[in-house]
Backbone atoms as SQL, in Angstrom:
CREATE TABLE atoms (id INTEGER PRIMARY KEY, chain TEXT, resi INTEGER, resn TEXT, atom TEXT, x REAL, y REAL, z REAL);
INSERT INTO atoms VALUES
  (1, 'A', 1, 'UNK', 'N', 71.565, -106.076, 102.234),
  (2, 'A', 1, 'UNK', 'CA', 72.315, -105.634, 103.388),
  (3, 'A', 1, 'UNK', 'C', 71.347, -105.430, 104.556),
  (4, 'A', 2, 'UNK', 'N', 70.916, -106.498, 105.196),
  (5, 'A', 2, 'UNK', 'CA', 69.954, -106.360, 106.295),
  (6, 'A', 2, 'UNK', 'C', 70.530, -105.599, 107.480),
  (7, 'A', 3, 'UNK', 'N', 69.664, -104.858, 108.145),
  (8, 'A', 3, 'UNK', 'CA', 69.977, -104.088, 109.346),
  (9, 'A', 3, 'UNK', 'C', 71.080, -103.063, 109.123),
  (10, 'A', 4, 'UNK', 'N', 71.149, -102.534, 107.916),
  (11, 'A', 4, 'UNK', 'CA', 72.150, -101.505, 107.619),
  (12, 'A', 4, 'UNK', 'C', 71.528, -100.326, 106.878),
  (13, 'A', 5, 'UNK', 'N', 70.236, -100.115, 107.084),
  (14, 'A', 5, 'UNK', 'CA', 69.524, -99.076, 106.341),
  (15, 'A', 5, 'UNK', 'C', 70.161, -97.700, 106.521),
  (16, 'A', 6, 'UNK', 'N', 70.498, -97.349, 107.738),
  (17, 'A', 6, 'UNK', 'CA', 71.092, -96.035, 107.986),
  (18, 'A', 6, 'UNK', 'C', 72.450, -95.913, 107.303),
  (19, 'A', 7, 'UNK', 'N', 73.281, -96.938, 107.423),
  (20, 'A', 7, 'UNK', 'CA', 74.602, -96.926, 106.796),
  (21, 'A', 7, 'UNK', 'C', 74.489, -96.829, 105.274),
  (22, 'A', 8, 'UNK', 'N', 73.653, -97.668, 104.694),
  (23, 'A', 8, 'UNK', 'CA', 73.507, -97.680, 103.235),
  (24, 'A', 8, 'UNK', 'C', 72.926, -96.356, 102.746),
  (25, 'A', 9, 'UNK', 'N', 71.947, -95.823, 103.461),
  (26, 'A', 9, 'UNK', 'CA', 71.357, -94.538, 103.080),
  (27, 'A', 9, 'UNK', 'C', 72.370, -93.404, 103.151),
  (28, 'A', 10, 'UNK', 'N', 73.165, -93.404, 104.213),
  (29, 'A', 10, 'UNK', 'CA', 74.189, -92.359, 104.367),
  (30, 'A', 10, 'UNK', 'C', 75.246, -92.477, 103.271),
  (31, 'A', 11, 'UNK', 'N', 75.654, -93.705, 102.955),
  (32, 'A', 11, 'UNK', 'CA', 76.668, -93.907, 101.924),
  (33, 'A', 11, 'UNK', 'C', 76.134, -93.480, 100.554),
  (34, 'A', 12, 'UNK', 'N', 74.904, -93.856, 100.256),
  (35, 'A', 12, 'UNK', 'CA', 74.302, -93.469, 98.971),
  (36, 'A', 12, 'UNK', 'C', 74.147, -91.951, 98.885),
  (37, 'A', 13, 'UNK', 'N', 73.725, -91.334, 99.981),
  (38, 'A', 13, 'UNK', 'CA', 73.572, -89.884, 99.998),
  (39, 'A', 13, 'UNK', 'C', 74.898, -89.167, 99.834),
  (40, 'A', 14, 'UNK', 'N', 75.929, -89.675, 100.497),
  (41, 'A', 14, 'UNK', 'CA', 77.260, -89.079, 100.384),
  (42, 'A', 14, 'UNK', 'C', 77.781, -89.217, 98.959),
  (43, 'A', 15, 'UNK', 'N', 77.532, -90.360, 98.345),
  (44, 'A', 15, 'UNK', 'CA', 77.976, -90.576, 96.973),
  (45, 'A', 15, 'UNK', 'C', 77.245, -89.626, 96.014),
  (46, 'A', 16, 'UNK', 'N', 75.938, -89.514, 96.154),
  (47, 'A', 16, 'UNK', 'CA', 75.169, -88.618, 95.283),
  (48, 'A', 16, 'UNK', 'C', 75.570, -87.159, 95.506),
  (49, 'A', 17, 'UNK', 'N', 75.712, -86.770, 96.775),
  (50, 'A', 17, 'UNK', 'CA', 76.112, -85.405, 97.095),
  (51, 'A', 17, 'UNK', 'C', 77.457, -85.067, 96.450),
  (52, 'A', 18, 'UNK', 'N', 78.429, -85.962, 96.593),
  (53, 'A', 18, 'UNK', 'CA', 79.763, -85.706, 96.047),
  (54, 'A', 18, 'UNK', 'C', 79.735, -85.617, 94.538),
  (55, 'A', 19, 'UNK', 'N', 78.950, -86.477, 93.897),
  (56, 'A', 19, 'UNK', 'CA', 78.884, -86.441, 92.430),
  (57, 'A', 19, 'UNK', 'C', 78.268, -85.138, 91.932),
  (58, 'A', 20, 'UNK', 'N', 77.216, -84.673, 92.584),
  (59, 'A', 20, 'UNK', 'CA', 76.595, -83.408, 92.188),
  (60, 'A', 20, 'UNK', 'C', 77.533, -82.244, 92.502),
  (61, 'A', 21, 'UNK', 'N', 78.146, -82.269, 93.682),
  (62, 'A', 21, 'UNK', 'CA', 79.095, -81.225, 94.055),
  (63, 'A', 21, 'UNK', 'C', 80.235, -81.149, 93.049),
  (64, 'A', 22, 'UNK', 'N', 80.768, -82.285, 92.660),
  (65, 'A', 22, 'UNK', 'CA', 81.866, -82.308, 91.680),
  (66, 'A', 22, 'UNK', 'C', 81.437, -81.672, 90.365),
  (67, 'A', 23, 'UNK', 'N', 80.202, -81.933, 89.939),
  (68, 'A', 23, 'UNK', 'CA', 79.751, -81.327, 88.682),
  (69, 'A', 23, 'UNK', 'C', 79.588, -79.818, 88.833),
  (70, 'A', 24, 'UNK', 'N', 79.164, -79.359, 90.000),
  (71, 'A', 24, 'UNK', 'CA', 79.026, -77.923, 90.237),
  (72, 'A', 24, 'UNK', 'C', 80.379, -77.228, 90.355),
  (73, 'A', 25, 'UNK', 'N', 81.393, -77.963, 90.800),
  (74, 'A', 25, 'UNK', 'CA', 82.736, -77.401, 90.958),
  (75, 'A', 25, 'UNK', 'C', 83.556, -77.453, 89.677),
  (76, 'A', 26, 'UNK', 'N', 83.048, -78.155, 88.669),
  (77, 'A', 26, 'UNK', 'CA', 83.805, -78.326, 87.425),
  (78, 'A', 26, 'UNK', 'C', 84.265, -76.972, 86.873),
  (79, 'A', 27, 'UNK', 'N', 85.545, -76.883, 86.574),
  (80, 'A', 27, 'UNK', 'CA', 86.109, -75.662, 86.002),
  (81, 'A', 27, 'UNK', 'C', 86.548, -74.628, 87.021),
  (82, 'A', 28, 'UNK', 'N', 86.367, -74.915, 88.314),
  (83, 'A', 28, 'UNK', 'CA', 86.748, -73.938, 89.337),
  (84, 'A', 28, 'UNK', 'C', 88.143, -74.191, 89.904),
  (85, 'A', 29, 'UNK', 'N', 88.736, -75.329, 89.575),
  (86, 'A', 29, 'UNK', 'CA', 90.018, -75.695, 90.155),
  (87, 'A', 29, 'UNK', 'C', 89.877, -76.450, 91.459),
  (88, 'A', 30, 'UNK', 'N', 88.659, -76.642, 91.915),
  (89, 'A', 30, 'UNK', 'CA', 88.384, -77.409, 93.130),
  (90, 'A', 30, 'UNK', 'C', 87.701, -78.695, 92.696),
  (91, 'A', 31, 'UNK', 'N', 88.089, -79.814, 93.302),
  (92, 'A', 31, 'UNK', 'CA', 87.451, -81.069, 92.929),
  (93, 'A', 31, 'UNK', 'C', 86.977, -81.806, 94.168),
  (94, 'A', 32, 'UNK', 'N', 86.074, -82.736, 93.962),
  (95, 'A', 32, 'UNK', 'CA', 85.532, -83.550, 95.047),
  (96, 'A', 32, 'UNK', 'C', 85.665, -85.019, 94.667),
  (97, 'A', 33, 'UNK', 'N', 86.038, -85.834, 95.630),
  (98, 'A', 33, 'UNK', 'CA', 86.151, -87.274, 95.440),
  (99, 'A', 33, 'UNK', 'C', 85.530, -87.970, 96.634),
  (100, 'A', 34, 'UNK', 'N', 84.725, -88.978, 96.381),
  (101, 'A', 34, 'UNK', 'CA', 84.187, -89.817, 97.449),
  (102, 'A', 34, 'UNK', 'C', 84.870, -91.179, 97.347),
  (103, 'A', 35, 'UNK', 'N', 85.340, -91.676, 98.473),
  (104, 'A', 35, 'UNK', 'CA', 86.015, -92.970, 98.519),
  (105, 'A', 35, 'UNK', 'C', 85.048, -93.985, 99.127),
  (106, 'A', 36, 'UNK', 'N', 84.775, -95.046, 98.371),
  (107, 'A', 36, 'UNK', 'CA', 83.799, -96.058, 98.788),
  (108, 'A', 36, 'UNK', 'C', 84.431, -97.444, 98.810),
  (109, 'A', 37, 'UNK', 'N', 85.155, -97.752, 99.870),
  (110, 'A', 37, 'UNK', 'CA', 85.727, -99.095, 99.969),
  (111, 'A', 37, 'UNK', 'C', 84.669, -100.081, 100.439),
  (112, 'A', 38, 'UNK', 'N', 85.005, -101.324, 100.371),
  (113, 'A', 38, 'UNK', 'CA', 84.171, -102.355, 100.987),
  (114, 'A', 38, 'UNK', 'C', 84.558, -102.457, 102.447),
  (115, 'A', 39, 'UNK', 'N', 84.760, -103.677, 102.908),
  (116, 'A', 39, 'UNK', 'CA', 85.186, -103.877, 104.291),
  (117, 'A', 39, 'UNK', 'C', 86.608, -103.373, 104.490),
  (118, 'A', 40, 'UNK', 'N', 86.820, -102.694, 105.620),
  (119, 'A', 40, 'UNK', 'CA', 88.143, -102.166, 105.937),
  (120, 'A', 40, 'UNK', 'C', 88.500, -102.593, 107.355),
  (121, 'A', 41, 'UNK', 'N', 89.706, -103.077, 107.519),
  (122, 'A', 41, 'UNK', 'CA', 90.202, -103.464, 108.831),
  (123, 'A', 41, 'UNK', 'C', 90.758, -102.217, 109.520),
  (124, 'A', 42, 'UNK', 'N', 90.055, -101.739, 110.545),
  (125, 'A', 42, 'UNK', 'CA', 90.470, -100.518, 111.253),
  (126, 'A', 42, 'UNK', 'C', 90.309, -100.703, 112.757),
  (127, 'A', 43, 'UNK', 'N', 90.714, -99.689, 113.515),
  (128, 'A', 43, 'UNK', 'CA', 90.513, -99.717, 114.959),
  (129, 'A', 43, 'UNK', 'C', 89.026, -99.730, 115.301),
  (130, 'A', 44, 'UNK', 'N', 88.206, -99.178, 114.412),
  (131, 'A', 44, 'UNK', 'CA', 86.765, -99.109, 114.658),
  (132, 'A', 44, 'UNK', 'C', 86.201, -100.507, 114.884),
  (133, 'A', 45, 'UNK', 'N', 86.707, -101.484, 114.154),
  (134, 'A', 45, 'UNK', 'CA', 86.226, -102.850, 114.353),
  (135, 'A', 45, 'UNK', 'C', 87.262, -103.703, 115.095),
  (136, 'A', 46, 'UNK', 'N', 88.090, -103.061, 115.882),
  (137, 'A', 46, 'UNK', 'CA', 89.075, -103.764, 116.686),
  (138, 'A', 46, 'UNK', 'C', 90.253, -104.305, 115.895),
  (139, 'A', 47, 'UNK', 'N', 90.419, -103.797, 114.671),
  (140, 'A', 47, 'UNK', 'CA', 91.523, -104.260, 113.841),
  (141, 'A', 47, 'UNK', 'C', 91.298, -105.647, 113.264),
  (142, 'A', 48, 'UNK', 'N', 90.080, -106.148, 113.426),
  (143, 'A', 48, 'UNK', 'CA', 89.779, -107.475, 112.906),
  (144, 'A', 48, 'UNK', 'C', 89.765, -107.426, 111.381),
  (145, 'A', 49, 'UNK', 'N', 90.226, -108.477, 110.783),
  (146, 'A', 49, 'UNK', 'CA', 90.338, -108.485, 109.321),
  (147, 'A', 49, 'UNK', 'C', 88.987, -108.608, 108.645),
  (148, 'A', 50, 'UNK', 'N', 87.984, -109.105, 109.328),
  (149, 'A', 50, 'UNK', 'CA', 86.662, -109.333, 108.750),
  (150, 'A', 50, 'UNK', 'C', 86.746, -110.230, 107.526),
  (151, 'A', 51, 'UNK', 'N', 87.665, -111.133, 107.538),
  (152, 'A', 51, 'UNK', 'CA', 87.775, -112.102, 106.449),
  (153, 'A', 51, 'UNK', 'C', 88.709, -111.634, 105.354),
  (154, 'A', 52, 'UNK', 'N', 88.837, -112.457, 104.329),
  (155, 'A', 52, 'UNK', 'CA', 89.795, -112.169, 103.258),
  (156, 'A', 52, 'UNK', 'C', 89.402, -110.992, 102.364),
  (157, 'A', 53, 'UNK', 'N', 88.178, -110.504, 102.480),
  (158, 'A', 53, 'UNK', 'CA', 87.739, -109.408, 101.615),
  (159, 'A', 53, 'UNK', 'C', 87.990, -108.029, 102.215),
  (160, 'A', 54, 'UNK', 'N', 88.552, -107.962, 103.416),
  (161, 'A', 54, 'UNK', 'CA', 88.790, -106.671, 104.062),
  (162, 'A', 54, 'UNK', 'C', 90.096, -106.060, 103.571),
  (163, 'A', 55, 'UNK', 'N', 90.059, -104.765, 103.286),
  (164, 'A', 55, 'UNK', 'CA', 91.253, -104.010, 102.887),
  (165, 'A', 55, 'UNK', 'C', 91.900, -103.398, 104.103),
  (166, 'A', 56, 'UNK', 'N', 93.150, -103.074, 103.971),
  (167, 'A', 56, 'UNK', 'CA', 93.802, -102.333, 105.041),
  (168, 'A', 56, 'UNK', 'C', 93.448, -100.854, 104.887),
  (169, 'A', 57, 'UNK', 'N', 93.491, -100.149, 105.983),
  (170, 'A', 57, 'UNK', 'CA', 93.236, -98.708, 105.945),
  (171, 'A', 57, 'UNK', 'C', 94.281, -98.008, 105.071),
  (172, 'A', 58, 'UNK', 'N', 95.495, -98.511, 105.091),
  (173, 'A', 58, 'UNK', 'CA', 96.564, -97.921, 104.269),
  (174, 'A', 58, 'UNK', 'C', 96.240, -98.047, 102.781),
  (175, 'A', 59, 'UNK', 'N', 95.716, -99.211, 102.367),
  (176, 'A', 59, 'UNK', 'CA', 95.341, -99.391, 100.966),
  (177, 'A', 59, 'UNK', 'C', 94.210, -98.453, 100.563),
  (178, 'A', 60, 'UNK', 'N', 93.248, -98.282, 101.456),
  (179, 'A', 60, 'UNK', 'CA', 92.130, -97.373, 101.165),
  (180, 'A', 60, 'UNK', 'C', 92.641, -95.940, 101.036),
  (181, 'A', 61, 'UNK', 'N', 93.534, -95.535, 101.936),
  (182, 'A', 61, 'UNK', 'CA', 94.101, -94.178, 101.874),
  (183, 'A', 61, 'UNK', 'C', 94.883, -93.980, 100.578),
  (184, 'A', 62, 'UNK', 'N', 95.675, -94.980, 100.190),
  (185, 'A', 62, 'UNK', 'CA', 96.435, -94.883, 98.938),
  (186, 'A', 62, 'UNK', 'C', 95.492, -94.776, 97.747),
  (187, 'A', 63, 'UNK', 'N', 94.465, -95.609, 97.711),
  (188, 'A', 63, 'UNK', 'CA', 93.511, -95.563, 96.603),
  (189, 'A', 63, 'UNK', 'C', 92.808, -94.211, 96.550),
  (190, 'A', 64, 'UNK', 'N', 92.439, -93.684, 97.718),
  (191, 'A', 64, 'UNK', 'CA', 91.776, -92.380, 97.761),
  (192, 'A', 64, 'UNK', 'C', 92.656, -91.279, 97.194),
  (193, 'A', 65, 'UNK', 'N', 93.943, -91.286, 97.553),
  (194, 'A', 65, 'UNK', 'CA', 94.869, -90.270, 97.057),
  (195, 'A', 65, 'UNK', 'C', 95.085, -90.409, 95.553),
  (196, 'A', 66, 'UNK', 'N', 95.300, -91.633, 95.108),
  (197, 'A', 66, 'UNK', 'CA', 95.523, -91.861, 93.674),
  (198, 'A', 66, 'UNK', 'C', 94.263, -91.513, 92.895),
  (199, 'A', 67, 'UNK', 'N', 93.096, -91.936, 93.391),
  (200, 'A', 67, 'UNK', 'CA', 91.832, -91.608, 92.718),
  (201, 'A', 67, 'UNK', 'C', 91.627, -90.105, 92.609),
  (202, 'A', 68, 'UNK', 'N', 91.889, -89.401, 93.700),
  (203, 'A', 68, 'UNK', 'CA', 91.798, -87.940, 93.700),
  (204, 'A', 68, 'UNK', 'C', 92.778, -87.346, 92.690),
  (205, 'A', 69, 'UNK', 'N', 94.011, -87.853, 92.689),
  (206, 'A', 69, 'UNK', 'CA', 95.038, -87.359, 91.766),
  (207, 'A', 69, 'UNK', 'C', 94.669, -87.605, 90.305),
  (208, 'A', 70, 'UNK', 'N', 93.935, -88.688, 90.059),
  (209, 'A', 70, 'UNK', 'CA', 93.477, -88.997, 88.696),
  (210, 'A', 70, 'UNK', 'C', 92.229, -88.211, 88.310),
  (211, 'A', 71, 'UNK', 'N', 91.667, -87.485, 89.274),
  (212, 'A', 71, 'UNK', 'CA', 90.461, -86.709, 88.998),
  (213, 'A', 71, 'UNK', 'C', 89.182, -87.518, 89.103),
  (214, 'A', 72, 'UNK', 'N', 89.255, -88.689, 89.739),
  (215, 'A', 72, 'UNK', 'CA', 88.053, -89.503, 89.899),
  (216, 'A', 72, 'UNK', 'C', 87.097, -88.828, 90.877),
  (217, 'A', 73, 'UNK', 'N', 85.828, -88.871, 90.561),
  (218, 'A', 73, 'UNK', 'CA', 84.811, -88.375, 91.487),
  (219, 'A', 73, 'UNK', 'C', 84.417, -89.496, 92.440),
  (220, 'A', 74, 'UNK', 'N', 84.284, -90.697, 91.911),
  (221, 'A', 74, 'UNK', 'CA', 83.960, -91.867, 92.723),
  (222, 'A', 74, 'UNK', 'C', 85.162, -92.801, 92.709),
  (223, 'A', 75, 'UNK', 'N', 85.722, -93.047, 93.869),
  (224, 'A', 75, 'UNK', 'CA', 86.864, -93.950, 94.018),
  (225, 'A', 75, 'UNK', 'C', 86.363, -95.224, 94.697),
  (226, 'A', 76, 'UNK', 'N', 86.436, -96.328, 93.981),
  (227, 'A', 76, 'UNK', 'CA', 86.040, -97.632, 94.514),
  (228, 'A', 76, 'UNK', 'C', 87.297, -98.503, 94.573),
  (229, 'A', 77, 'UNK', 'N', 87.999, -98.484, 95.696),
  (230, 'A', 77, 'UNK', 'CA', 89.312, -99.115, 95.783),
  (231, 'A', 77, 'UNK', 'C', 89.365, -100.588, 95.390),
  (232, 'A', 78, 'UNK', 'N', 88.309, -101.325, 95.592),
  (233, 'A', 78, 'UNK', 'CA', 88.333, -102.751, 95.289),
  (234, 'A', 78, 'UNK', 'C', 87.738, -103.116, 93.947),
  (235, 'A', 79, 'UNK', 'N', 87.294, -102.135, 93.173),
  (236, 'A', 79, 'UNK', 'CA', 86.653, -102.412, 91.885),
  (237, 'A', 79, 'UNK', 'C', 87.691, -102.372, 90.777),
  (238, 'A', 80, 'UNK', 'N', 87.947, -103.504, 90.181),
  (239, 'A', 80, 'UNK', 'CA', 88.948, -103.588, 89.117),
  (240, 'A', 80, 'UNK', 'C', 88.438, -102.987, 87.810),
  (241, 'A', 81, 'UNK', 'N', 87.176, -103.224, 87.471),
  (242, 'A', 81, 'UNK', 'CA', 86.623, -102.793, 86.190),
  (243, 'A', 81, 'UNK', 'C', 86.052, -101.377, 86.298),
  (244, 'A', 82, 'UNK', 'N', 86.884, -100.378, 86.011),
  (245, 'A', 82, 'UNK', 'CA', 86.456, -98.982, 86.152),
  (246, 'A', 82, 'UNK', 'C', 85.357, -98.597, 85.170),
  (247, 'A', 83, 'UNK', 'N', 85.171, -99.378, 84.117),
  (248, 'A', 83, 'UNK', 'CA', 84.111, -99.106, 83.152),
  (249, 'A', 83, 'UNK', 'C', 82.730, -99.263, 83.776),
  (250, 'A', 84, 'UNK', 'N', 82.622, -100.054, 84.840),
  (251, 'A', 84, 'UNK', 'CA', 81.333, -100.217, 85.509),
  (252, 'A', 84, 'UNK', 'C', 80.826, -98.893, 86.066),
  (253, 'A', 85, 'UNK', 'N', 81.732, -98.063, 86.578),
  (254, 'A', 85, 'UNK', 'CA', 81.333, -96.748, 87.095),
  (255, 'A', 85, 'UNK', 'C', 80.816, -95.879, 85.955),
  (256, 'A', 86, 'UNK', 'N', 81.500, -95.899, 84.828),
  (257, 'A', 86, 'UNK', 'CA', 81.058, -95.129, 83.655),
  (258, 'A', 86, 'UNK', 'C', 79.704, -95.625, 83.160),
  (259, 'A', 87, 'UNK', 'N', 79.509, -96.941, 83.128),
  (260, 'A', 87, 'UNK', 'CA', 78.224, -97.501, 82.705),
  (261, 'A', 87, 'UNK', 'C', 77.118, -97.076, 83.654),
  (262, 'A', 88, 'UNK', 'N', 77.387, -97.145, 84.958),
  (263, 'A', 88, 'UNK', 'CA', 76.409, -96.746, 85.964),
  (264, 'A', 88, 'UNK', 'C', 76.011, -95.284, 85.779),
  (265, 'A', 89, 'UNK', 'N', 77.008, -94.434, 85.598),
  (266, 'A', 89, 'UNK', 'CA', 76.751, -93.002, 85.416),
  (267, 'A', 89, 'UNK', 'C', 75.926, -92.748, 84.155),
  (268, 'A', 90, 'UNK', 'N', 76.259, -93.445, 83.083),
  (269, 'A', 90, 'UNK', 'CA', 75.508, -93.286, 81.834),
  (270, 'A', 90, 'UNK', 'C', 74.067, -93.734, 81.964),
  (271, 'A', 91, 'UNK', 'N', 73.854, -94.855, 82.616),
  (272, 'A', 91, 'UNK', 'CA', 72.494, -95.358, 82.813),
  (273, 'A', 91, 'UNK', 'C', 71.706, -94.408, 83.702),
  (274, 'A', 92, 'UNK', 'N', 72.330, -93.953, 84.773),
  (275, 'A', 92, 'UNK', 'CA', 71.666, -93.008, 85.670),
  (276, 'A', 92, 'UNK', 'C', 71.274, -91.731, 84.925),
  (277, 'A', 93, 'UNK', 'N', 72.170, -91.229, 84.086),
  (278, 'A', 93, 'UNK', 'CA', 71.882, -90.021, 83.311),
  (279, 'A', 93, 'UNK', 'C', 70.691, -90.251, 82.383),
  (280, 'A', 94, 'UNK', 'N', 70.652, -91.417, 81.745),
  (281, 'A', 94, 'UNK', 'CA', 69.543, -91.732, 80.841),
  (282, 'A', 94, 'UNK', 'C', 68.228, -91.827, 81.598),
  (283, 'A', 95, 'UNK', 'N', 68.249, -92.437, 82.772),
  (284, 'A', 95, 'UNK', 'CA', 67.021, -92.616, 83.545),
  (285, 'A', 95, 'UNK', 'C', 66.550, -91.292, 84.133),
  (286, 'A', 96, 'UNK', 'N', 67.445, -90.568, 84.772),
  (287, 'A', 96, 'UNK', 'CA', 67.053, -89.387, 85.536),
  (288, 'A', 96, 'UNK', 'C', 67.009, -88.097, 84.740),
  (289, 'A', 97, 'UNK', 'N', 67.690, -88.023, 83.634),
  (290, 'A', 97, 'UNK', 'CA', 67.737, -86.755, 82.927),
  (291, 'A', 97, 'UNK', 'C', 67.088, -86.765, 81.574),
  (292, 'A', 98, 'UNK', 'N', 67.481, -87.701, 80.765),
  (293, 'A', 98, 'UNK', 'CA', 67.083, -87.639, 79.370),
  (294, 'A', 98, 'UNK', 'C', 65.732, -88.280, 79.076),
  (295, 'A', 99, 'UNK', 'N', 65.224, -89.115, 79.960),
  (296, 'A', 99, 'UNK', 'CA', 63.999, -89.847, 79.657),
  (297, 'A', 99, 'UNK', 'C', 62.793, -89.427, 80.475),
  (298, 'A', 100, 'UNK', 'N', 62.947, -88.476, 81.360),
  (299, 'A', 100, 'UNK', 'CA', 61.807, -88.069, 82.164),
  (300, 'A', 100, 'UNK', 'C', 60.951, -87.094, 81.390),
  (301, 'A', 101, 'UNK', 'N', 59.739, -87.520, 81.092),
  (302, 'A', 101, 'UNK', 'CA', 58.823, -86.678, 80.343),
  (303, 'A', 101, 'UNK', 'C', 57.745, -86.113, 81.241),
  (304, 'A', 102, 'UNK', 'N', 56.834, -85.367, 80.649),
  (305, 'A', 102, 'UNK', 'CA', 55.741, -84.768, 81.414),
  (306, 'A', 102, 'UNK', 'C', 54.484, -85.629, 81.382),
  (307, 'A', 103, 'UNK', 'N', 54.513, -86.724, 80.637),
  (308, 'A', 103, 'UNK', 'CA', 53.362, -87.631, 80.537),
  (309, 'A', 103, 'UNK', 'C', 53.646, -88.900, 81.324),
  (310, 'A', 104, 'UNK', 'N', 52.600, -89.532, 81.829),
  (311, 'A', 104, 'UNK', 'CA', 52.764, -90.804, 82.518),
  (312, 'A', 104, 'UNK', 'C', 53.291, -91.859, 81.556),
  (313, 'A', 105, 'UNK', 'N', 54.201, -92.675, 82.046),
  (314, 'A', 105, 'UNK', 'CA', 54.657, -93.817, 81.259),
  (315, 'A', 105, 'UNK', 'C', 53.470, -94.767, 81.081),
  (316, 'A', 106, 'UNK', 'N', 53.457, -95.470, 79.976),
  (317, 'A', 106, 'UNK', 'CA', 52.338, -96.352, 79.640),
  (318, 'A', 106, 'UNK', 'C', 52.003, -97.310, 80.770),
  (319, 'A', 107, 'UNK', 'N', 52.988, -97.861, 81.440),
  (320, 'A', 107, 'UNK', 'CA', 52.727, -98.857, 82.481),
  (321, 'A', 107, 'UNK', 'C', 51.977, -98.279, 83.676),
  (322, 'A', 108, 'UNK', 'N', 51.931, -96.945, 83.820),
  (323, 'A', 108, 'UNK', 'CA', 51.239, -96.327, 84.945),
  (324, 'A', 108, 'UNK', 'C', 49.842, -95.816, 84.580),
  (325, 'A', 109, 'UNK', 'N', 49.478, -95.906, 83.346),
  (326, 'A', 109, 'UNK', 'CA', 48.161, -95.403, 82.920),
  (327, 'A', 109, 'UNK', 'C', 47.086, -96.426, 83.222),
  (328, 'A', 110, 'UNK', 'N', 45.934, -95.949, 83.649),
  (329, 'A', 110, 'UNK', 'CA', 44.750, -96.773, 83.868),
  (330, 'A', 110, 'UNK', 'C', 44.937, -97.861, 84.917),
  (331, 'A', 111, 'UNK', 'N', 45.896, -97.730, 85.780),
  (332, 'A', 111, 'UNK', 'CA', 46.097, -98.713, 86.837),
  (333, 'A', 111, 'UNK', 'C', 45.012, -98.615, 87.902),
  (334, 'A', 112, 'UNK', 'N', 44.516, -97.407, 88.151),
  (335, 'A', 112, 'UNK', 'CA', 43.475, -97.223, 89.147),
  (336, 'A', 112, 'UNK', 'C', 42.219, -97.970, 88.715),
  (337, 'A', 113, 'UNK', 'N', 41.857, -97.863, 87.436),
  (338, 'A', 113, 'UNK', 'CA', 40.686, -98.562, 86.926),
  (339, 'A', 113, 'UNK', 'C', 40.863, -100.074, 87.033),
  (340, 'A', 114, 'UNK', 'N', 42.051, -100.575, 86.747),
  (341, 'A', 114, 'UNK', 'CA', 42.319, -102.014, 86.814),
  (342, 'A', 114, 'UNK', 'C', 42.305, -102.506, 88.254),
  (343, 'A', 115, 'UNK', 'N', 42.819, -101.692, 89.185),
  (344, 'A', 115, 'UNK', 'CA', 42.903, -102.095, 90.592),
  (345, 'A', 115, 'UNK', 'C', 41.525, -102.151, 91.229),
  (346, 'A', 116, 'UNK', 'N', 40.575, -101.333, 90.786),
  (347, 'A', 116, 'UNK', 'CA', 39.253, -101.293, 91.412),
  (348, 'A', 116, 'UNK', 'C', 38.330, -102.365, 90.876),
  (349, 'A', 117, 'UNK', 'N', 38.715, -103.038, 89.839),
  (350, 'A', 117, 'UNK', 'CA', 37.855, -104.085, 89.249),
  (351, 'A', 117, 'UNK', 'C', 37.922, -105.372, 89.992);
């Protein structure tokens, strides 16, 4: 996604923030949902369709409401395979939580010695 660093960073941050917030709110009766559509045809872009892959704002709003009603934390209106979100979450949990040790991973050991040779 060239020339979209700020947009992509903000979207990733919003997604991470919402996921952590949702876990902190678990059991309180309050829930959080982040809606992450792809291209959307809105007034912001002059109502242009942006091609056949653009969703209507109405479809995004409907998906957001249904996703929230289903208790989804991450709502991806155009993603048919909801198992991908579960797989992503599981992989992220394995990488960031369960596998971080206090010792350097083997691939990072002795790199300084190799680089100076």
